[in-house]
C-alpha positions as CSV (number, residue, x, y, z in Angstrom):
1,M,23.6,65.1,37.5
2,P,26.8,66.6,38.8
3,E,27.2,63.7,41.3
4,A,27.0,61.2,38.5
5,Q,29.5,63.0,36.5
6,D,31.9,63.3,39.5
7,R,31.5,59.6,40.1
8,S,32.3,58.7,36.5
9,Q,35.5,60.8,36.6
10,K,36.5,59.3,39.9
11,H,36.1,55.7,38.9
12,T,36.8,55.6,35.2
13,T,39.9,57.6,34.7
14,H,42.0,54.5,35.6
15,L,40.4,52.3,33.0
16,N,42.5,50.7,30.3
17,K,43.3,52.8,27.3
18,F,45.6,51.3,24.6
19,D,48.2,49.2,26.5
20,G,51.3,49.2,24.4
21,S,53.4,47.4,27.0
22,N,54.8,44.1,26.0
23,T,52.6,43.9,22.9
24,V,54.7,45.0,19.9
25,N,56.8,42.5,18.0
26,N,59.2,44.9,16.2
27,S,60.5,42.2,13.8
28,S,57.0,41.0,12.9
29,I,56.0,40.8,9.3
30,Y,52.6,42.2,10.4
31,R,54.1,45.7,10.5
32,R,54.9,45.5,6.8
33,I,51.6,44.1,5.5
34,R,48.8,46.7,5.8
35,A,45.9,44.3,6.0
36,L,47.5,42.5,9.0
37,N,48.8,45.6,10.8
38,S,46.9,45.0,14.1
39,F,48.5,41.5,14.4
40,Q,51.8,43.1,15.4
41,Y,50.2,43.5,18.9
42,I,50.4,40.3,20.9
43,N,47.3,41.0,23.0
44,F,45.3,41.7,19.8
45,R,46.3,38.3,18.5
46,L,45.0,36.6,21.6
47,V,41.7,38.6,21.4
48,W,41.4,37.6,17.8
49,L,42.0,33.9,18.5
50,A,39.5,34.0,21.3
51,H,36.9,35.7,19.2
52,S,37.6,33.5,16.2
53,C,36.8,30.4,18.3
54,H,33.8,32.1,19.9
55,V,32.1,33.0,16.6
56,A,33.0,29.6,15.1
57,A,31.0,28.1,18.0
58,M,28.2,30.7,17.3
59,W,27.9,29.7,13.6
60,S,28.0,26.0,14.5
61,V,25.3,26.4,17.1
62,S,23.1,28.4,14.7
63,V,23.2,25.7,12.1
64,I,22.5,22.9,14.7
65,L,19.8,25.0,16.4
66,G,18.0,25.9,13.1
67,W,18.1,22.4,11.7
68,V,16.9,20.7,14.9
69,T,14.1,23.2,15.3
70,F,12.9,22.8,11.7
71,D,13.3,19.0,11.9
72,I,11.1,18.9,15.1
73,T,8.5,21.4,14.2
74,G,8.5,21.7,10.3
75,S,7.7,25.4,10.9
76,P,9.5,28.4,9.4
77,F,8.0,30.5,12.2
78,F,9.5,28.5,15.1
79,T,12.7,28.1,13.2
80,A,13.1,31.8,13.0
81,I,11.9,32.3,16.6
82,S,14.5,29.7,17.9
83,I,17.2,32.1,16.7
84,G,15.5,35.3,17.5
85,V,14.8,34.8,21.1
86,G,18.5,34.8,21.7
87,A,18.4,38.5,21.2
88,I,16.0,39.1,24.1
89,P,18.6,38.8,26.9
90,P,20.8,41.8,25.7
91,I,17.7,44.0,26.3
92,I,17.9,43.1,30.0
93,F,21.5,42.2,30.6
94,G,23.3,44.4,28.1
95,P,23.2,47.7,30.1
96,I,23.9,45.9,33.3
97,A,26.9,44.1,31.8
98,G,28.3,47.5,30.6
99,I,28.6,48.7,34.2
100,F,30.8,45.7,35.1
101,I,32.8,45.9,31.9
102,D,33.9,49.5,32.8
103,A,34.5,48.6,36.4
104,W,36.1,45.2,36.4
105,N,38.9,43.4,34.5
106,R,37.7,42.8,31.0
107,K,40.0,39.9,30.3
108,Q,38.5,38.0,33.3
109,I,35.0,38.7,32.1
110,L,35.8,37.3,28.7
111,A,37.3,34.1,30.1
112,V,34.5,33.4,32.5
113,T,31.8,34.1,29.9
114,C,33.4,31.6,27.4
115,I,33.7,28.8,29.9
116,F,30.1,29.1,31.1
117,Q,29.0,29.2,27.5
118,C,31.0,26.0,26.9
119,F,29.2,24.2,29.8
120,T,25.8,25.4,28.5
121,T,26.6,24.0,25.0
122,L,27.7,20.7,26.4
123,I,24.4,20.4,28.3
124,F,22.4,21.2,25.1
125,S,24.5,18.6,23.2
126,Y,23.5,15.9,25.8
127,F,19.8,16.6,25.6
128,V,19.8,16.6,21.8
129,W,22.0,13.4,21.8
130,V,19.6,11.5,24.0
131,E,16.6,12.9,22.1
132,M,15.2,14.7,25.2
133,I,14.5,17.8,23.2
134,N,11.5,19.9,22.3
135,I,10.7,23.4,21.2
136,W,10.6,24.7,24.7
137,S,14.0,23.3,25.6
138,I,15.4,24.7,22.4
139,L,14.0,28.2,23.2
140,T,15.5,27.9,26.7
141,F,18.9,27.1,25.4
142,S,18.7,30.0,22.9
143,I,17.8,32.4,25.7
144,I,20.6,31.2,28.0
145,N,23.1,31.4,25.1
146,G,21.9,34.9,24.5
147,I,22.7,35.9,28.1
148,W,26.3,34.9,27.7
149,D,26.5,36.7,24.3
150,S,25.1,39.9,25.9
151,I,28.1,39.9,28.2
152,Y,30.7,38.6,25.7
153,F,30.3,40.9,22.7
154,P,30.5,44.3,24.4
155,T,33.4,43.1,26.5
156,M,35.2,41.9,23.4
157,N,34.6,45.2,21.6
158,A,35.9,47.2,24.5
159,T,38.9,44.9,24.9
160,V,39.9,45.3,21.2
161,S,40.1,49.0,21.8
162,N,42.6,48.4,24.6
163,T,45.0,46.3,22.4
164,V,45.7,48.6,19.5
165,P,46.2,52.4,19.0
166,R,43.2,54.5,18.1
167,K,44.4,55.0,14.5
168,T,44.5,51.3,14.0
169,L,40.9,50.6,15.2
170,V,39.3,50.3,11.7
171,N,42.0,47.7,10.7
172,A,41.5,45.9,14.1
173,F,37.8,45.6,13.7
174,S,38.2,44.6,10.1
175,L,40.3,41.7,11.3
176,I,37.8,40.9,14.0
177,H,35.1,40.7,11.4
178,L,37.4,38.6,9.2
179,A,37.2,36.1,12.0
180,D,33.4,36.3,11.8
181,S,33.4,35.8,8.0
182,F,36.3,33.3,7.8
183,T,34.7,31.0,10.3
184,R,31.3,31.4,8.6
185,L,33.0,30.2,5.4
186,F,33.9,26.7,6.6
187,V,32.3,26.0,10.0
188,P,28.7,25.8,8.7
189,I,29.7,23.3,6.0
190,V,31.6,21.2,8.6
191,T,28.7,21.3,11.0
192,G,26.2,20.3,8.2
193,L,28.4,17.4,7.3
194,L,28.7,16.4,11.0
195,I,24.9,16.5,11.3
196,S,24.6,14.2,8.3
197,L,27.2,11.8,9.6
198,V,26.6,11.6,13.3
199,G,23.5,13.6,14.1
200,P,23.0,17.0,15.8
201,G,23.7,15.9,19.3
202,P,27.3,14.7,18.8
203,S,27.8,17.6,16.4
204,A,27.2,20.1,19.3
205,L,30.5,18.9,20.8
206,L,32.2,21.0,18.0
207,P,31.0,24.4,19.2
208,A,31.7,23.3,22.8
209,S,35.3,22.6,21.9
210,F,35.7,26.0,20.1
211,L,34.4,27.8,23.3
212,F,36.9,26.0,25.5
213,I,39.8,27.2,23.2
214,S,38.3,30.7,23.4
215,F,38.4,30.5,27.2
216,L,42.1,29.4,27.1
217,A,43.0,32.3,24.7
218,S,41.1,34.9,26.8
219,S,43.0,33.7,29.9
220,K,46.3,34.5,28.2
221,I,45.5,38.2,27.4
222,S,47.8,40.5,29.4
223,L,46.6,44.1,29.8
224,R,47.9,46.7,32.2
225,S,46.2,46.0,35.5
226,K,43.6,48.4,36.7
227,K,41.9,49.0,40.0
228,S,38.3,47.7,40.1
229,H,35.7,49.5,42.2
230,P,32.8,47.9,44.1
231,I,29.4,48.2,42.5
232,N,26.1,48.7,44.3
233,I,22.6,49.8,43.3
234,R,23.4,53.5,43.8
235,S,26.8,53.4,41.9
236,A,25.2,51.4,39.1
237,Y,22.5,53.9,38.7
238,L,24.9,56.8,38.7
239,D,27.2,55.1,36.2
240,M,24.2,54.4,33.9
241,V,23.0,58.0,34.1
242,V,26.4,59.2,32.8
243,A,26.3,56.9,29.8
244,I,22.7,57.8,28.9
245,K,23.5,61.5,29.1
246,Y,26.5,61.0,26.9
247,I,24.6,59.1,24.2
248,G,21.8,61.7,24.3
249,S,24.2,64.6,23.8
250,N,26.2,63.1,21.0
251,R,24.1,62.7,17.8
252,A,26.8,60.8,15.9
253,V,27.0,58.2,18.6
254,L,23.2,58.0,18.9
255,G,23.0,57.6,15.1
256,F,25.5,54.8,14.9
257,I,23.6,53.0,17.7
258,L,20.2,53.4,16.0
259,V,21.3,52.2,12.6
260,V,22.0,48.7,14.0
261,F,18.3,48.4,14.4
262,A,17.8,48.0,10.7
263,P,19.8,44.9,9.8
264,L,18.8,43.2,12.9
265,F,15.1,43.8,12.2
266,F,15.1,43.3,8.4
267,V,18.1,41.2,7.4
268,T,19.3,38.9,10.2
269,P,16.0,37.1,10.7
270,V,16.3,35.9,7.1
271,N,20.1,35.2,7.2
272,I,20.0,33.1,10.2
273,G,16.4,32.2,11.0
274,L,15.1,31.3,7.5
275,M,18.2,29.9,5.9
276,P,17.2,26.3,6.9
277,V,13.9,26.9,5.2
278,Y,15.5,28.2,2.1
279,A,17.8,25.2,2.0
280,S,14.9,22.8,2.3
281,E,11.9,24.4,0.6
282,V,13.4,26.8,-2.0
283,F,16.6,24.8,-3.0
284,G,15.4,21.3,-2.2
285,G,18.4,20.4,-0.1
286,G,19.3,19.3,3.5
287,P,22.0,20.2,6.1
288,K,24.7,20.2,3.4
289,T,22.8,22.8,1.4
290,L,22.3,24.9,4.5
291,G,26.0,24.8,5.2
292,I,26.8,25.9,1.6
293,L,24.4,28.8,1.8
294,V,25.8,30.1,5.1
295,S,29.3,29.6,3.9
296,A,28.6,31.6,0.7
297,L,27.7,34.5,3.0
298,G,31.0,33.8,4.8
299,T,32.9,34.0,1.5
300,G,31.5,37.4,0.8
301,M,32.2,38.6,4.3
302,T,35.8,37.3,4.1
303,I,36.3,39.2,0.9
304,G,34.8,42.3,2.4
305,T,37.0,42.2,5.5
306,V,40.2,41.7,3.5
307,I,39.3,44.7,1.4
308,L,38.6,46.9,4.4
309,A,41.7,45.8,6.3
310,S,43.8,46.6,3.3
311,L,42.7,50.2,2.9
312,R,45.0,52.9,4.2
313,D,42.2,54.9,5.8
314,I,38.5,55.3,5.7
315,R,37.6,58.7,6.9
316,R,34.0,59.0,5.7
317,L,32.6,56.4,8.0
318,G,29.1,57.8,8.0
319,I,28.4,57.7,4.3
320,S,30.2,54.4,3.9
321,T,28.0,52.9,6.6
322,I,24.9,54.2,4.7
323,A,26.2,52.7,1.4
324,S,26.7,49.3,3.1
325,M,23.1,49.4,4.4
326,L,21.8,49.9,0.8
327,G,24.1,47.1,-0.4
328,M,22.6,44.7,2.2
329,A,19.0,45.7,1.2
330,M,19.6,45.2,-2.5
331,G,21.4,41.9,-1.9
332,L,18.5,40.5,0.2
333,L,16.0,41.7,-2.5
334,V,17.9,39.9,-5.3
335,F,18.4,36.7,-3.2
336,S,14.6,36.6,-2.4
337,R,13.9,36.4,-6.1
338,T,16.3,33.5,-6.7
339,S,15.2,29.9,-6.9
340,N,18.4,28.4,-8.3
341,L,21.1,27.3,-5.8
342,I,24.0,28.4,-8.0
343,Y,22.5,31.8,-8.6
344,G,21.7,32.1,-4.9
345,I,25.4,31.4,-4.0
346,I,26.5,34.0,-6.4
347,V,24.2,36.6,-5.0
348,L,25.1,35.8,-1.4
349,I,28.8,36.7,-1.9
350,P,28.4,40.5,-2.6
351,Y,25.6,40.5,-0.1
352,G,28.1,39.2,2.5
353,V,30.6,41.9,1.5
354,S,27.9,44.6,2.3
355,M,27.1,42.9,5.6
356,T,30.7,42.8,6.9
357,A,31.3,46.4,5.7
358,F,28.3,47.6,7.7
359,W,29.3,45.9,11.0
360,T,33.0,46.8,10.7
361,L,32.4,50.5,9.8
362,S,29.6,51.2,12.3
363,G,31.4,49.3,15.1
364,S,34.7,51.1,14.4
365,A,33.0,54.5,14.3
366,L,31.4,53.9,17.7
367,Q,34.7,52.8,19.3
368,I,36.6,55.7,17.8
369,I,34.1,58.3,19.1
370,V,33.4,57.0,22.6
371,P,36.1,57.5,25.3
372,D,37.5,54.4,26.9
373,K,36.0,55.2,30.3
374,L,32.5,54.9,28.8
375,R,33.0,52.2,26.1
376,G,31.7,49.3,28.1
377,R,28.5,51.0,29.1
378,V,27.8,52.7,25.7
379,T,28.6,49.5,23.8
380,S,26.3,47.4,26.1
381,M,23.5,50.0,25.8
382,S,23.8,49.8,22.1
383,M,22.7,46.2,22.4
384,L,19.3,47.5,23.3
385,T,18.8,47.8,19.6
386,H,18.8,44.0,19.6
387,T,15.1,44.3,20.6
388,S,14.6,44.6,16.8
389,L,15.8,41.0,16.2
390,P,13.0,39.2,18.1
391,M,10.5,41.6,16.6
392,G,11.9,41.0,13.1
393,T,11.9,37.3,13.5
394,V,8.2,37.3,14.6
395,L,7.3,39.5,11.7
396,V,9.2,37.6,9.1
397,G,8.0,34.3,10.6
398,I,4.4,35.4,10.3
399,L,4.9,36.7,6.8
400,S,6.6,33.5,5.8
401,E,3.8,31.4,7.0
402,Q,1.2,33.6,5.2
403,T,3.0,34.5,2.0
404,G,6.1,32.3,1.7
405,I,9.6,33.0,2.7
406,Q,10.7,34.6,-0.6
407,T,7.9,37.2,-0.5
408,A,8.6,37.9,3.2
409,S,12.3,38.4,2.4
410,A,11.5,40.9,-0.4
411,V,9.3,42.9,2.0
412,S,12.1,42.9,4.5
413,S,14.5,44.3,1.9
414,I,12.2,47.1,0.9
415,G,11.8,48.0,4.6
416,M,15.6,48.2,4.9
417,I,15.9,50.5,1.9
418,L,13.3,52.9,3.4
419,F,15.0,52.9,6.8
420,T,18.3,53.7,5.3
421,L,17.0,56.6,3.3
422,I,15.3,58.1,6.4
423,T,18.4,57.7,8.4
424,F,20.5,59.5,5.8
425,V,18.2,62.5,5.8
426,S,17.3,62.7,9.5
427,I,20.6,62.1,11.3
428,P,23.2,64.1,9.3
429,K,25.7,64.0,12.3
430,M,25.9,60.2,11.7
431,S,25.5,59.9,8.0
432,R,28.2,62.6,7.3
433,F,30.5,61.6,10.1
434,T,34.2,61.8,9.2
435,T,37.4,61.1,11.1
436,N,41.0,62.1,10.6
437,T,42.4,59.1,12.5
């Protein structure tokens, strides 16, 4: 549609690209340490702090949510579903959020999302605290939380790209995922200990506090101001058409979007939804054991992000992404065959390395390829792949009830291997993608 293309050019050429104004500290040690290179930009530090607190809240909520659900229902199926339903909102709200992300001030969207998510978590904490909780209220909270996440994550990704030069994006996203893995290293253990000491209700005040700090940090981000344009049904439709046509015409972008389906369908339902069941039924533990398992993954993810951030350049992003997918699949397969807690922890560390490599490389590739004027919409539309998470949680939940969680996990890992091999052969523009940045 020529009209749609004209509208996109008219309203998106003013959008933020990298804003170098008032961001570089020339005397900073971060310029001399390769792994910390992106920290030389003040705005990136604020985005990183905000994101660190946000994902800390996310890990804490996932532990509380999983444990409360399993404690109430005793069902692996509902435990997986309580996490999985949170991936439903991005299917509806993701594409809509992208339109606003490209049209409005991204900093303000981040701040508003964090404070509303903080209030939602406080309400959940109250209901758990006074024991007015059941499976339906848990699912409702998970869905509402998923709505905020469907706005937060594409906004954060697009904002990162505005705070560092294009050539630094892989390093920046490595550090962003370092926040994911570092918080996963200690927050689940702390949350598990809090649940043991004071119960899940008071423990939910921890993620609420993290989200409030995230709000404060988001409010301090200072990007070059841009003119926002009004949005109506017609303009939203035309903006969406432009993004869809772009994705359809770029096989590399389409490929990097589609590969996200695999880990969300085969891996994440086990990592998040079934870890409480592994802690209780396979390893014979409680909240502390759950925290240790999740933190073991965090250890591997931390190691992976430090390695990626320290590398000078990763040009073969396509084949590197494929390799990380195979690493995830093999890690899950080996973990599913383990019944000893110590061995399980050892396996989870390299497994976590592969996980963070995948999310860092695939996310960086998408941000490198997509122009800034389309980043919000393309990133948000990529969240449609999150439909695979609720589907995966239902499948792994049913398989776990029928065959046991270890067999269900093994089946998931084999599915991941097959998906990866098919992707490598059928989407060469993605699997062989390279960059000179």
